[in-house]
N, CA, C and O atoms as a GROMACS GRO file, in nm:
protein
  632
    1MET      N    1   0.085  -0.118   0.000
    1MET     CA    2   0.000   0.000   0.000
    1MET      C    3   0.089   0.123   0.000
    1MET      O    4   0.182   0.135   0.080
    2LYS      N    5   0.060   0.215  -0.091
    2LYS     CA    6   0.140   0.336  -0.094
    2LYS      C    7   0.095   0.431   0.016
    2LYS      O    8  -0.019   0.424   0.064
    3ARG      N    9   0.182   0.518   0.053
    3ARG     CA   10   0.160   0.611   0.164
    3ARG      C   11   0.055   0.716   0.126
    3ARG      O   12   0.061   0.774   0.018
    4PHE      N   13  -0.040   0.738   0.217
    4PHE     CA   14  -0.142   0.840   0.199
    4PHE      C   15  -0.140   0.929   0.322
    4PHE      O   16  -0.133   0.879   0.434
    5SER      N   17  -0.146   1.058   0.303
    5SER     CA   18  -0.143   1.152   0.414
    5SER      C   19  -0.241   1.265   0.388
    5SER      O   20  -0.250   1.316   0.276
    6THR      N   21  -0.312   1.304   0.490
    6THR     CA   22  -0.407   1.415   0.480
    6THR      C   23  -0.423   1.477   0.618
    6THR      O   24  -0.371   1.426   0.717
    7GLN      N   25  -0.494   1.586   0.624
    7GLN     CA   26  -0.525   1.647   0.753
    7GLN      C   27  -0.669   1.698   0.750
    7GLN      O   28  -0.724   1.729   0.645
    8PHE      N   29  -0.727   1.707   0.868
    8PHE     CA   30  -0.863   1.758   0.883
    8PHE      C   31  -0.876   1.819   1.021
    8PHE      O   32  -0.793   1.795   1.109
    9ILE      N   33  -0.980   1.898   1.040
    9ILE     CA   34  -1.006   1.963   1.168
    9ILE      C   35  -1.106   1.876   1.246
    9ILE      O   36  -1.208   1.833   1.193
   10LEU      N   37  -1.075   1.852   1.372
   10LEU     CA   38  -1.162   1.774   1.459
   10LEU      C   39  -1.275   1.865   1.510
   10LEU      O   40  -1.279   1.904   1.626
   11SER      N   41  -1.365   1.898   1.418
   11SER     CA   42  -1.472   1.994   1.445
   11SER      C   43  -1.594   1.924   1.504
   11SER      O   44  -1.601   1.801   1.510
   12ARG      N   45  -1.688   2.003   1.547
   12ARG     CA   46  -1.813   1.950   1.601
   12ARG      C   47  -1.886   1.867   1.494
   12ARG      O   48  -1.943   1.763   1.525
   13GLU      N   49  -1.883   1.913   1.369
   13GLU     CA   50  -1.950   1.842   1.259
   13GLU      C   51  -1.884   1.705   1.237
   13GLU      O   52  -1.954   1.606   1.216
   14TYR      N   53  -1.751   1.700   1.240
   14TYR     CA   54  -1.681   1.574   1.222
   14TYR      C   55  -1.715   1.478   1.336
   14TYR      O   56  -1.742   1.360   1.313
   15LEU      N   57  -1.715   1.529   1.459
   15LEU     CA   58  -1.746   1.445   1.574
   15LEU      C   59  -1.892   1.396   1.571
   15LEU      O   60  -1.919   1.282   1.609
   16ALA      N   61  -1.984   1.481   1.526
   16ALA     CA   62  -2.124   1.441   1.514
   16ALA      C   63  -2.137   1.329   1.411
   16ALA      O   64  -2.211   1.233   1.432
   17GLU      N   65  -2.066   1.341   1.299
   17GLU     CA   66  -2.066   1.235   1.199
   17GLU      C   67  -2.011   1.106   1.258
   17GLU      O   68  -2.063   0.997   1.235
   18CYS      N   69  -1.906   1.120   1.334
   18CYS     CA   70  -1.841   1.006   1.401
   18CYS      C   71  -1.943   0.932   1.489
   18CYS      O   72  -1.956   0.810   1.480
   19PHE      N   73  -2.014   1.005   1.572
   19PHE     CA   74  -2.112   0.945   1.662
   19PHE      C   75  -2.224   0.880   1.584
   19PHE      O   76  -2.259   0.765   1.608
   20ASP      N   77  -2.281   0.954   1.488
   20ASP     CA   78  -2.398   0.905   1.414
   20ASP      C   79  -2.366   0.781   1.332
   20ASP      O   80  -2.448   0.690   1.323
   21GLN      N   81  -2.247   0.776   1.272
   21GLN     CA   82  -2.212   0.662   1.188
   21GLN      C   83  -2.166   0.542   1.271
   21GLN      O   84  -2.184   0.428   1.228
   22SER      N   85  -2.109   0.566   1.388
   22SER     CA   86  -2.057   0.457   1.471
   22SER      C   87  -2.164   0.394   1.560
   22SER      O   88  -2.156   0.276   1.593
   23LEU      N   89  -2.263   0.471   1.599
   23LEU     CA   90  -2.362   0.423   1.696
   23LEU      C   91  -2.431   0.293   1.654
   23LEU      O   92  -2.440   0.202   1.737
   24PRO      N   93  -2.480   0.279   1.531
   24PRO     CA   94  -2.548   0.153   1.496
   24PRO      C   95  -2.456   0.031   1.501
   24PRO      O   96  -2.505  -0.082   1.507
   25HIS      N   97  -2.325   0.051   1.499
   25HIS     CA   98  -2.231  -0.061   1.496
   25HIS      C   99  -2.159  -0.080   1.628
   25HIS      O  100  -2.070  -0.165   1.639
   26GLY      N  101  -2.197  -0.002   1.730
   26GLY     CA  102  -2.130  -0.009   1.859
   26GLY      C  103  -2.195  -0.107   1.954
   26GLY      O  104  -2.293  -0.174   1.920
   27LYS      N  105  -2.140  -0.114   2.073
   27LYS     CA  106  -2.190  -0.207   2.175
   27LYS      C  107  -2.326  -0.166   2.228
   27LYS      O  108  -2.409  -0.252   2.260
   28ASN      N  109  -2.351  -0.036   2.237
   28ASN     CA  110  -2.476   0.014   2.293
   28ASN      C  111  -2.562   0.078   2.186
   28ASN      O  112  -2.609   0.191   2.203
   29ALA      N  113  -2.583   0.008   2.075
   29ALA     CA  114  -2.662   0.063   1.966
   29ALA      C  115  -2.805   0.093   2.011
   29ALA      O  116  -2.862   0.196   1.976
   30ARG      N  117  -2.861   0.002   2.089
   30ARG     CA  118  -2.994   0.025   2.144
   30ARG      C  119  -2.979   0.040   2.295
   30ARG      O  120  -2.926  -0.050   2.361
   31PRO      N  121  -3.025   0.151   2.350
   31PRO     CA  122  -3.010   0.171   2.494
   31PRO      C  123  -3.096   0.073   2.573
   31PRO      O  124  -3.203   0.032   2.529
   32SER      N  125  -3.047   0.038   2.690
   32SER     CA  126  -3.120  -0.052   2.778
   32SER      C  127  -3.193   0.032   2.884
   32SER      O  128  -3.131   0.107   2.959
   33TYR      N  129  -3.323   0.017   2.886
   33TYR     CA  130  -3.403   0.091   2.985
   33TYR      C  131  -3.423   0.011   3.113
   33TYR      O  132  -3.491   0.057   3.205
   34LEU      N  133  -3.365  -0.107   3.120
   34LEU     CA  134  -3.384  -0.193   3.237
   34LEU      C  135  -3.328  -0.129   3.365
   34LEU      O  136  -3.396  -0.126   3.468
   35PHE      N  137  -3.205  -0.077   3.358
   35PHE     CA  138  -3.141  -0.020   3.477
   35PHE      C  139  -3.221   0.098   3.534
   35PHE      O  140  -3.248   0.099   3.654
   36PRO      N  141  -3.260   0.198   3.453
   36PRO     CA  142  -3.338   0.308   3.512
   36PRO      C  143  -3.475   0.262   3.565
   36PRO      O  144  -3.523   0.317   3.664
   37VAL      N  145  -3.536   0.163   3.502
   37VAL     CA  146  -3.665   0.113   3.550
   37VAL      C  147  -3.647   0.044   3.685
   37VAL      O  148  -3.728   0.062   3.776
   38ILE      N  149  -3.540  -0.034   3.699
   38ILE     CA  150  -3.513  -0.101   3.827
   38ILE      C  151  -3.489   0.003   3.937
   38ILE      O  152  -3.542  -0.011   4.047
   39LEU      N  153  -3.411   0.107   3.907
   39LEU     CA  154  -3.388   0.213   4.006
   39LEU      C  155  -3.519   0.279   4.046
   39LEU      O  156  -3.546   0.300   4.165
   40PHE      N  157  -3.600   0.311   3.947
   40PHE     CA  158  -3.726   0.379   3.972
   40PHE      C  159  -3.820   0.292   4.056
   40PHE      O  160  -3.878   0.340   4.153
   41VAL      N  161  -3.835   0.166   4.019
   41VAL     CA  162  -3.924   0.075   4.092
   41VAL      C  163  -3.873   0.052   4.234
   41VAL      O  164  -3.951   0.049   4.330
   42ALA      N  165  -3.741   0.036   4.248
   42ALA     CA  166  -3.685   0.017   4.383
   42ALA      C  167  -3.709   0.140   4.469
   42ALA      O  168  -3.741   0.129   4.588
   43GLY      N  169  -3.694   0.258   4.410
   43GLY     CA  170  -3.720   0.382   4.486
   43GLY      C  171  -3.864   0.394   4.527
   43GLY      O  172  -3.893   0.429   4.641
   44ILE      N  173  -3.956   0.366   4.436
   44ILE     CA  174  -4.099   0.371   4.468
   44ILE      C  175  -4.132   0.266   4.574
   44ILE      O  176  -4.210   0.291   4.666
   45GLY      N  177  -4.071   0.148   4.561
   45GLY     CA  178  -4.093   0.043   4.661
   45GLY      C  179  -4.048   0.087   4.800
   45GLY      O  180  -4.119   0.064   4.898
   46LEU      N  181  -3.932   0.150   4.808
   46LEU     CA  182  -3.885   0.200   4.938
   46LEU      C  183  -3.977   0.308   4.993
   46LEU      O  184  -4.001   0.314   5.114
   47LEU      N  185  -4.027   0.393   4.907
   47LEU     CA  186  -4.116   0.500   4.952
   47LEU      C  187  -4.250   0.447   5.001
   47LEU      O  188  -4.304   0.497   5.099
   48LEU      N  189  -4.305   0.347   4.934
   48LEU     CA  190  -4.440   0.298   4.966
   48LEU      C  191  -4.444   0.189   5.072
   48LEU      O  192  -4.538   0.183   5.151
   49PHE      N  193  -4.343   0.103   5.075
   49PHE     CA  194  -4.356  -0.018   5.156
   49PHE      C  195  -4.261  -0.029   5.274
   49PHE      O  196  -4.254  -0.134   5.338
   50THR      N  197  -4.187   0.077   5.306
   50THR     CA  198  -4.100   0.071   5.424
   50THR      C  199  -4.126   0.192   5.513
   50THR      O  200  -4.178   0.294   5.469
   51ASP      N  201  -4.090   0.176   5.639
   51ASP     CA  202  -4.103   0.285   5.735
   51ASP      C  203  -3.970   0.357   5.755
   51ASP      O  204  -3.957   0.440   5.844
   52GLN      N  205  -3.874   0.325   5.672
   52GLN     CA  206  -3.743   0.389   5.680
   52GLN      C  207  -3.753   0.535   5.635
   52GLN      O  208  -3.851   0.574   5.571
   53PRO      N  209  -3.652   0.615   5.668
   53PRO     CA  210  -3.652   0.752   5.617
   53PRO      C  211  -3.660   0.750   5.463
   53PRO      O  212  -3.605   0.661   5.399
   54LYS      N  213  -3.728   0.845   5.407
   54LYS     CA  214  -3.762   0.845   5.265
   54LYS      C  215  -3.647   0.890   5.174
   54LYS      O  216  -3.664   0.891   5.052
   55VAL      N  217  -3.535   0.927   5.229
   55VAL     CA  218  -3.424   0.980   5.150
   55VAL      C  219  -3.374   0.877   5.049
   55VAL      O  220  -3.353   0.911   4.932
   56ALA      N  221  -3.354   0.753   5.090
   56ALA     CA  222  -3.303   0.650   5.000
   56ALA      C  223  -3.398   0.628   4.882
   56ALA      O  224  -3.354   0.612   4.769
   57GLY      N  225  -3.528   0.628   4.908
   57GLY     CA  226  -3.626   0.611   4.802
   57GLY      C  227  -3.623   0.726   4.702
   57GLY      O  228  -3.627   0.704   4.580
   58PHE      N  229  -3.615   0.849   4.753
   58PHE     CA  230  -3.607   0.965   4.664
   58PHE      C  231  -3.479   0.966   4.583
   58PHE      O  232  -3.480   1.006   4.466
   59VAL      N  233  -3.369   0.924   4.643
   59VAL     CA  234  -3.242   0.918   4.571
   59VAL      C  235  -3.250   0.817   4.457
   59VAL      O  236  -3.203   0.845   4.346
   60LEU      N  237  -3.308   0.700   4.482
   60LEU     CA  238  -3.320   0.598   4.377
   60LEU      C  239  -3.411   0.645   4.264
   60LEU      O  240  -3.381   0.622   4.147
   61VAL      N  241  -3.521   0.711   4.297
   61VAL     CA  242  -3.610   0.764   4.194
   61VAL      C  243  -3.537   0.871   4.113
   61VAL      O  244  -3.546   0.874   3.990
   62ALA      N  245  -3.465   0.959   4.180
   62ALA     CA  246  -3.390   1.064   4.111
   62ALA      C  247  -3.282   1.004   4.021
   62ALA      O  248  -3.262   1.051   3.909
   63LEU      N  249  -3.212   0.902   4.069
   63LEU     CA  250  -3.110   0.837   3.985
   63LEU      C  251  -3.172   0.770   3.862
   63LEU      O  252  -3.115   0.773   3.754
   64GLY      N  253  -3.288   0.709   3.880
   64GLY     CA  254  -3.359   0.650   3.766
   64GLY      C  255  -3.396   0.755   3.663
   64GLY      O  256  -3.379   0.733   3.543
   65CYS      N  257  -3.447   0.869   3.709
   65CYS     CA  258  -3.481   0.979   3.618
   65CYS      C  259  -3.356   1.034   3.550
   65CYS      O  260  -3.358   1.064   3.430
   66LEU      N  261  -3.248   1.048   3.625
   66LEU     CA  262  -3.124   1.098   3.568
   66LEU      C  263  -3.070   1.003   3.461
   66LEU      O  264  -3.018   1.047   3.359
   67GLU      N  265  -3.082   0.875   3.484
   67GLU     CA  266  -3.037   0.776   3.386
   67GLU      C  267  -3.121   0.784   3.259
   67GLU      O  268  -3.068   0.770   3.149
   68LEU      N  269  -3.251   0.805   3.272
   68LEU     CA  270  -3.338   0.822   3.155
   68LEU      C  271  -3.299   0.947   3.075
   68LEU      O  272  -3.298   0.945   2.952
   69ILE      N  273  -3.267   1.054   3.146
   69ILE     CA  274  -3.221   1.177   3.079
   69ILE      C  275  -3.090   1.151   3.007
   69ILE      O  276  -3.070   1.199   2.895
   70HIS      N  277  -3.002   1.076   3.071
   70HIS     CA  278  -2.873   1.041   3.009
   70HIS      C  279  -2.894   0.964   2.878
   70HIS      O  280  -2.827   0.990   2.779
   71ILE      N  281  -2.987   0.870   2.879
   71ILE     CA  282  -3.016   0.791   2.759
   71ILE      C  283  -3.074   0.881   2.650
   71ILE      O  284  -3.035   0.872   2.533
   72ARG      N  285  -3.166   0.968   2.687
   72ARG     CA  286  -3.233   1.055   2.589
   72ARG      C  287  -3.136   1.152   2.523
   72ARG      O  288  -3.146   1.177   2.403
   73PHE      N  289  -3.042   1.206   2.599
   73PHE     CA  290  -2.951   1.308   2.547
   73PHE      C  291  -2.809   1.257   2.532
   73PHE      O  292  -2.714   1.335   2.544
   74ARG      N  293  -2.790   1.127   2.505
   74ARG     CA  294  -2.655   1.071   2.501
   74ARG      C  295  -2.571   1.128   2.388
   74ARG      O  296  -2.450   1.145   2.406
   75ARG      N  297  -2.630   1.158   2.272
   75ARG     CA  298  -2.553   1.217   2.161
   75ARG      C  299  -2.503   1.356   2.200
   75ARG      O  300  -2.385   1.387   2.183
   76ALA      N  301  -2.593   1.439   2.250
   76ALA     CA  302  -2.555   1.575   2.290
   76ALA      C  303  -2.450   1.572   2.400
   76ALA      O  304  -2.356   1.652   2.398
   77TRP      N  305  -2.465   1.484   2.497
   77TRP     CA  306  -2.370   1.474   2.607
   77TRP      C  307  -2.234   1.426   2.557
   77TRP      O  308  -2.132   1.479   2.600
   78TRP      N  309  -2.232   1.328   2.466
   78TRP     CA  310  -2.105   1.278   2.411
   78TRP      C  311  -2.036   1.390   2.333
   78TRP      O  312  -1.916   1.410   2.347
   79LEU      N  313  -2.112   1.462   2.250
   79LEU     CA  314  -2.052   1.572   2.173
   79LEU      C  315  -1.998   1.681   2.264
   79LEU      O  316  -1.890   1.736   2.239
   80ALA      N  317  -2.072   1.713   2.369
   80ALA     CA  318  -2.025   1.816   2.463
   80ALA      C  319  -1.894   1.774   2.528
   80ALA      O  320  -1.802   1.855   2.541
   81ARG      N  321  -1.885   1.648   2.571
   81ARG     CA  322  -1.761   1.600   2.634
   81ARG      C  323  -1.645   1.606   2.536
   81ARG      O  324  -1.534   1.642   2.575
   82GLN      N  325  -1.670   1.571   2.409
   82GLN     CA  326  -1.562   1.577   2.310
   82GLN      C  327  -1.517   1.721   2.285
   82GLN      O  328  -1.398   1.747   2.270
   83MET      N  329  -1.613   1.813   2.282
   83MET     CA  330  -1.580   1.953   2.255
   83MET      C  331  -1.510   2.019   2.374
   83MET      O  332  -1.439   2.118   2.355
   84TRP      N  333  -1.529   1.968   2.494
   84TRP     CA  334  -1.458   2.020   2.610
   84TRP      C  335  -1.313   1.973   2.614
   84TRP      O  336  -1.230   2.034   2.682
   85GLY      N  337  -1.281   1.868   2.541
   85GLY     CA  338  -1.145   1.813   2.540
   85GLY      C  339  -1.047   1.904   2.468
   85GLY      O  340  -1.086   1.989   2.388
   86LYS      N  341  -0.920   1.886   2.499
   86LYS     CA  342  -0.814   1.968   2.438
   86LYS      C  343  -0.807   1.950   2.287
   86LYS      O  344  -0.772   2.045   2.215
   87SER      N  345  -0.838   1.832   2.238
   87SER     CA  346  -0.822   1.803   2.096
   87SER      C  347  -0.930   1.865   2.008
   87SER      O  348  -0.916   1.867   1.886
   88ALA      N  349  -1.037   1.915   2.068
   88ALA     CA  350  -1.146   1.973   1.989
   88ALA      C  351  -1.094   2.090   1.906
   88ALA      O  352  -1.016   2.172   1.954
   89ASN      N  353  -1.140   2.098   1.783
   89ASN     CA  354  -1.105   2.203   1.688
   89ASN      C  355  -0.956   2.211   1.656
   89ASN      O  356  -0.908   2.314   1.609
   90SER      N  357  -0.884   2.103   1.680
   90SER     CA  358  -0.743   2.100   1.643
   90SER      C  359  -0.726   2.027   1.510
   90SER      O  360  -0.814   1.953   1.468
   91GLU      N  361  -0.613   2.049   1.447
   91GLU     CA  362  -0.586   1.983   1.320
   91GLU      C  363  -0.530   1.844   1.346
   91GLU      O  364  -0.437   1.827   1.426
   92VAL      N  365  -0.586   1.746   1.278
   92VAL     CA  366  -0.542   1.607   1.290
   92VAL      C  367  -0.472   1.568   1.161
   92VAL      O  368  -0.526   1.590   1.052
   93ARG      N  369  -0.354   1.512   1.172
   93ARG     CA  370  -0.281   1.461   1.055
   93ARG      C  371  -0.299   1.310   1.054
   93ARG      O  372  -0.264   1.240   1.149
   94LEU      N  373  -0.353   1.260   0.943
   94LEU     CA  374  -0.380   1.118   0.924
   94LEU      C  375  -0.282   1.064   0.822
   94LEU      O  376  -0.270   1.118   0.712
   95THR      N  377  -0.211   0.957   0.858
   95THR     CA  378  -0.117   0.893   0.768
   95THR      C  379  -0.150   0.745   0.760
   95THR      O  380  -0.162   0.678   0.862
   96ILE      N  381  -0.165   0.695   0.638
   96ILE     CA  382  -0.191   0.553   0.614
   96ILE      C  383  -0.078   0.500   0.529
   96ILE      O  384  -0.052   0.551   0.420
   97ASP      N  385  -0.010   0.396   0.580
   97ASP     CA  386   0.101   0.338   0.505
   97ASP      C  387   0.103   0.187   0.523
   97ASP      O  388   0.006   0.129   0.571
   98SER      N  389   0.212   0.125   0.486
   98SER     CA  390   0.220  -0.022   0.493
   98SER      C  391   0.220  -0.075   0.636
   98SER      O  392   0.190  -0.193   0.657
   99ASP      N  393   0.252   0.008   0.734
   99ASP     CA  394   0.251  -0.036   0.874
   99ASP      C  395   0.112  -0.031   0.936
   99ASP      O  396   0.074  -0.118   1.014
  100GLY      N  397   0.034   0.072   0.899
  100GLY     CA  398  -0.098   0.089   0.959
  100GLY      C  399  -0.147   0.231   0.943
  100GLY      O  400  -0.116   0.299   0.846
  101ILE      N  401  -0.224   0.274   1.040
  101ILE     CA  402  -0.287   0.405   1.036
  101ILE      C  403  -0.238   0.484   1.157
  101ILE      O  404  -0.251   0.438   1.271
  102GLN      N  405  -0.183   0.602   1.132
  102GLN     CA  406  -0.135   0.689   1.239
  102GLN      C  407  -0.215   0.819   1.237
  102GLN      O  408  -0.240   0.876   1.131
  103THR      N  409  -0.254   0.864   1.354
  103THR     CA  410  -0.318   0.994   1.368
  103THR      C  411  -0.237   1.075   1.468
  103THR      O  412  -0.187   1.023   1.568
  104ARG      N  413  -0.227   1.203   1.439
  104ARG     CA  414  -0.147   1.291   1.525
  104ARG      C  415  -0.212   1.428   1.527
  104ARG      O  416  -0.249   1.482   1.423
  105ASN      N  417  -0.224   1.483   1.647
  105ASN     CA  418  -0.263   1.623   1.662
  105ASN      C  419  -0.173   1.683   1.769
  105ASN      O  420  -0.089   1.612   1.825
  106PRO      N  421  -0.187   1.810   1.800
  106PRO     CA  422  -0.094   1.870   1.897
  106PRO      C  423  -0.095   1.806   2.036
  106PRO      O  424  -0.002   1.827   2.114
  107TYR      N  425  -0.198   1.728   2.068
  107TYR     CA  426  -0.211   1.675   2.203
  107TYR      C  427  -0.196   1.524   2.213
  107TYR      O  428  -0.159   1.473   2.318
  108THR      N  429  -0.225   1.452   2.106
  108THR     CA  430  -0.217   1.306   2.110
  108THR      C  431  -0.157   1.250   1.982
  108THR      O  432  -0.155   1.315   1.878
  109GLN      N  433  -0.109   1.129   1.996
  109GLN     CA  434  -0.057   1.056   1.881
  109GLN      C  435  -0.097   0.911   1.899
  109GLN      O  436  -0.075   0.852   2.005
  110SER      N  437  -0.156   0.852   1.793
  110SER     CA  438  -0.195   0.712   1.804
  110SER      C  439  -0.158   0.638   1.677
  110SER      O  440  -0.146   0.696   1.570
  111SER      N  441  -0.140   0.508   1.693
  111SER     CA  442  -0.104   0.424   1.581
  111SER      C  443  -0.186   0.296   1.590
  111SER      O  444  -0.199   0.236   1.696
  112LEU      N  445  -0.242   0.257   1.477
  112LEU     CA  446  -0.321   0.135   1.468
  112LEU      C  447  -0.258   0.049   1.360
  112LEU      O  448  -0.264   0.082   1.242
  113LEU      N  449  -0.199  -0.062   1.402
  113LEU     CA  450  -0.133  -0.152   1.308
  113LEU      C  451  -0.236  -0.236   1.234
  113LEU      O  452  -0.344  -0.265   1.287
  114TRP      N  453  -0.203  -0.275   1.112
  114TRP     CA  454  -0.294  -0.359   1.033
  114TRP      C  455  -0.325  -0.490   1.105
  114TRP      O  456  -0.436  -0.541   1.096
  115THR      N  457  -0.228  -0.544   1.176
  115THR     CA  458  -0.249  -0.672   1.246
  115THR      C  459  -0.345  -0.659   1.364
  115THR      O  460  -0.400  -0.759   1.410
  116ASP      N  461  -0.366  -0.537   1.413
  116ASP     CA  462  -0.456  -0.514   1.525
  116ASP      C  463  -0.602  -0.497   1.482
  116ASP      O  464  -0.692  -0.497   1.566
  117ILE      N  465  -0.625  -0.481   1.352
  117ILE     CA  466  -0.760  -0.457   1.302
  117ILE      C  467  -0.826  -0.591   1.272
  117ILE      O  468  -0.775  -0.671   1.192
  118GLU      N  469  -0.940  -0.615   1.336
  118GLU     CA  470  -1.013  -0.741   1.315
  118GLU      C  471  -1.104  -0.734   1.193
  118GLU      O  472  -1.111  -0.829   1.115
  119ARG      N  473  -1.173  -0.621   1.176
  119ARG     CA  474  -1.262  -0.607   1.062
  119ARG      C  475  -1.286  -0.460   1.031
  119ARG      O  476  -1.260  -0.372   1.114
  120VAL      N  477  -1.335  -0.435   0.912
  120VAL     CA  478  -1.366  -0.300   0.866
  120VAL      C  479  -1.514  -0.295   0.832
  120VAL      O  480  -1.563  -0.378   0.756
  121VAL      N  481  -1.584  -0.197   0.888
  121VAL     CA  482  -1.727  -0.178   0.859
  121VAL      C  483  -1.739  -0.051   0.777
  121VAL      O  484  -1.702   0.057   0.823
  122GLU      N  485  -1.792  -0.064   0.657
  122GLU     CA  486  -1.810   0.055   0.574
  122GLU      C  487  -1.950   0.110   0.596
  122GLU      O  488  -2.049   0.037   0.586
  123THR      N  489  -1.957   0.239   0.627
  123THR     CA  490  -2.085   0.307   0.646
  123THR      C  491  -2.107   0.401   0.529
  123THR      O  492  -2.024   0.411   0.438
  124GLU      N  493  -2.218   0.469   0.531
  124GLU     CA  494  -2.251   0.561   0.423
  124GLU      C  495  -2.147   0.673   0.410
  124GLU      O  496  -2.112   0.712   0.299
  125LEU      N  497  -2.100   0.725   0.523
  125LEU     CA  498  -2.010   0.841   0.520
  125LEU      C  499  -1.866   0.811   0.560
  125LEU      O  500  -1.782   0.901   0.556
  126GLY      N  501  -1.836   0.689   0.599
  126GLY     CA  502  -1.700   0.659   0.645
  126GLY      C  503  -1.676   0.511   0.664
  126GLY      O  504  -1.753   0.427   0.616
  127ILE      N  505  -1.568   0.481   0.734
  127ILE     CA  506  -1.537   0.342   0.767
  127ILE      C  507  -1.506   0.334   0.916
  127ILE      O  508  -1.451   0.426   0.976
  128ILE      N  509  -1.543   0.220   0.974
  128ILE     CA  510  -1.515   0.194   1.114
  128ILE      C  511  -1.415   0.080   1.120
  128ILE      O  512  -1.438  -0.028   1.066
  129LEU      N  513  -1.304   0.105   1.185
  129LEU     CA  514  -1.202   0.002   1.204
  129LEU      C  515  -1.223  -0.059   1.342
  129LEU      O  516  -1.211   0.010   1.443
  130VAL      N  517  -1.254  -0.187   1.346
  130VAL     CA  518  -1.280  -0.257   1.472
  130VAL      C  519  -1.154  -0.335   1.507
  130VAL      O  520  -1.110  -0.420   1.430
  131THR      N  521  -1.097  -0.307   1.624
  131THR     CA  522  -0.974  -0.374   1.666
  131THR      C  523  -1.006  -0.507   1.733
  131THR      O  524  -1.121  -0.535   1.768
  132LYS      N  525  -0.904  -0.588   1.750
  132LYS     CA  526  -0.921  -0.719   1.814
  132LYS      C  527  -0.961  -0.706   1.960
  132LYS      O  528  -1.020  -0.799   2.016
  133THR      N  529  -0.931  -0.592   2.022
  133THR     CA  530  -0.969  -0.570   2.161
  133THR      C  531  -1.110  -0.514   2.174
  133THR      O  532  -1.159  -0.493   2.286
  134GLY      N  533  -1.178  -0.488   2.060
  134GLY     CA  534  -1.315  -0.440   2.063
  134GLY      C  535  -1.328  -0.290   2.045
  134GLY      O  536  -1.440  -0.239   2.034
  135GLY      N  537  -1.217  -0.218   2.041
  135GLY     CA  538  -1.222  -0.074   2.020
  135GLY      C  539  -1.259  -0.040   1.877
  135GLY      O  540  -1.247  -0.123   1.787
  136GLN      N  541  -1.304   0.082   1.858
  136GLN     CA  542  -1.342   0.127   1.725
  136GLN      C  543  -1.276   0.260   1.693
  136GLN      O  544  -1.258   0.344   1.781
  137GLN      N  545  -1.239   0.278   1.568
  137GLN     CA  546  -1.188   0.406   1.520
  137GLN      C  547  -1.262   0.438   1.392
  137GLN      O  548  -1.268   0.356   1.301
  138TYR      N  549  -1.317   0.558   1.386
  138TYR     CA  550  -1.394   0.600   1.270
  138TYR      C  551  -1.311   0.693   1.183
  138TYR      O  552  -1.243   0.783   1.233
  139LEU      N  553  -1.317   0.670   1.053
  139LEU     CA  554  -1.252   0.758   0.956
  139LEU      C  555  -1.357   0.804   0.856
  139LEU      O  556  -1.424   0.720   0.795
  140SER      N  557  -1.371   0.933   0.838
  140SER     CA  558  -1.468   0.988   0.744
  140SER      C  559  -1.416   0.975   0.601
  140SER      O  560  -1.298   0.998   0.576
  141LYS      N  561  -1.504   0.939   0.509
  141LYS     CA  562  -1.466   0.930   0.369
  141LYS      C  563  -1.431   1.067   0.313
  141LYS      O  564  -1.360   1.077   0.212
  142SER      N  565  -1.480   1.174   0.376
  142SER     CA  566  -1.449   1.308   0.328
  142SER      C  567  -1.301   1.340   0.344
  142SER      O  568  -1.249   1.428   0.274
  143ALA      N  569  -1.232   1.271   0.433
  143ALA     CA  570  -1.089   1.293   0.453
  143ALA      C  571  -1.004   1.195   0.373
  143ALA      O  572  -0.881   1.206   0.372
  144LEU      N  573  -1.067   1.098   0.308
  144LEU     CA  574  -0.994   0.994   0.236
  144LEU      C  575  -1.013   1.009   0.086
  144LEU      O  576  -1.111   1.068   0.040
  145SER      N  577  -0.921   0.955   0.010
  145SER     CA  578  -0.939   0.950  -0.135
  145SER      C  579  -1.044   0.845  -0.168
  145SER      O  580  -1.074   0.759  -0.085
  146ALA      N  581  -1.101   0.850  -0.287
  146ALA     CA  582  -1.216   0.765  -0.324
  146ALA      C  583  -1.185   0.616  -0.316
  146ALA      O  584  -1.271   0.538  -0.277
  147GLU      N  585  -1.064   0.575  -0.354
  147GLU     CA  586  -1.033   0.432  -0.357
  147GLU      C  587  -0.976   0.379  -0.225
  147GLU      O  588  -0.963   0.258  -0.208
  148LEU      N  589  -0.944   0.467  -0.132
  148LEU     CA  590  -0.878   0.425  -0.009
  148LEU      C  591  -0.962   0.334   0.081
  148LEU      O  592  -0.908   0.238   0.134
  149PRO      N  593  -1.093   0.360   0.101
  149PRO     CA  594  -1.171   0.267   0.186
  149PRO      C  595  -1.164   0.123   0.137
  149PRO      O  596  -1.154   0.030   0.217
  150GLY      N  597  -1.170   0.103   0.006
  150GLY     CA  598  -1.160  -0.032  -0.048
  150GLY      C  599  -1.023  -0.094  -0.024
  150GLY      O  600  -1.013  -0.213   0.007
  151GLU      N  601  -0.918  -0.013  -0.039
  151GLU     CA  602  -0.781  -0.063  -0.013
  151GLU      C  603  -0.765  -0.101   0.133
  151GLU      O  604  -0.701  -0.202   0.164
  152ILE      N  605  -0.822  -0.022   0.223
  152ILE     CA  606  -0.812  -0.052   0.366
  152ILE      C  607  -0.883  -0.184   0.396
  152ILE      O  608  -0.830  -0.269   0.467
  153ALA      N  609  -1.003  -0.200   0.341
  153ALA     CA  610  -1.078  -0.325   0.363
  153ALA      C  611  -1.002  -0.445   0.308
  153ALA      O  612  -0.996  -0.549   0.373
  154ASP      N  613  -0.942  -0.431   0.189
  154ASP     CA  614  -0.863  -0.540   0.132
  154ASP      C  615  -0.741  -0.570   0.216
  154ASP      O  616  -0.704  -0.686   0.234
  155ARG      N  617  -0.677  -0.466   0.268
  155ARG     CA  618  -0.556  -0.483   0.349
  155ARG      C  619  -0.588  -0.559   0.478
  155ARG      O  620  -0.508  -0.641   0.524
  156CYS      N  621  -0.704  -0.531   0.536
  156CYS     CA  622  -0.740  -0.595   0.664
  156CYS      C  623  -0.786  -0.739   0.645
  156CYS      O  624  -0.783  -0.817   0.740
  157LYS      N  625  -0.828  -0.776   0.526
  157LYS     CA  626  -0.869  -0.915   0.499
  157LYS      C  627  -0.750  -1.008   0.494
  157LYS      O  628  -0.761  -1.125   0.530
  158SER      N  629  -0.636  -0.956   0.449
  158SER     CA  630  -0.519  -1.043   0.434
  158SER      C  631  -0.440  -1.056   0.563
  158SER      O  632  -0.339  -1.126   0.566
   0.00000   0.00000   0.00000
């Protein structure tokens, strides 16, 4: 594979694309409402069926409600956390060569070797590199040349 190098800005739009394209292929594609329901029911149970001080029941109900809010606004919360980070709005240099994929910005540097990639998932707007440890790295097609996603998928098959 010949060397490919480009750069892009880690903007809010790029991060939103990252979240939207990766979510259906991630571990928590569909949120589980079981945990907040258990908290809520346990809190109501403590409030209705015990003579203990009501603080524990109210705390459990509040935690259940907070967890539901977390599920409802998980995209906005994830984007906010990313934008608060040092790397937000910084320039990222992406290099793809025979060794693997390297990303570098003023604050971090990472390298993903071809041998560490288990599979490649192609989405409408990018590709998701799934590592053997279960981690994911998203690359937008807007930052890649037209034939590169296919070359990456072929490289990971061998």
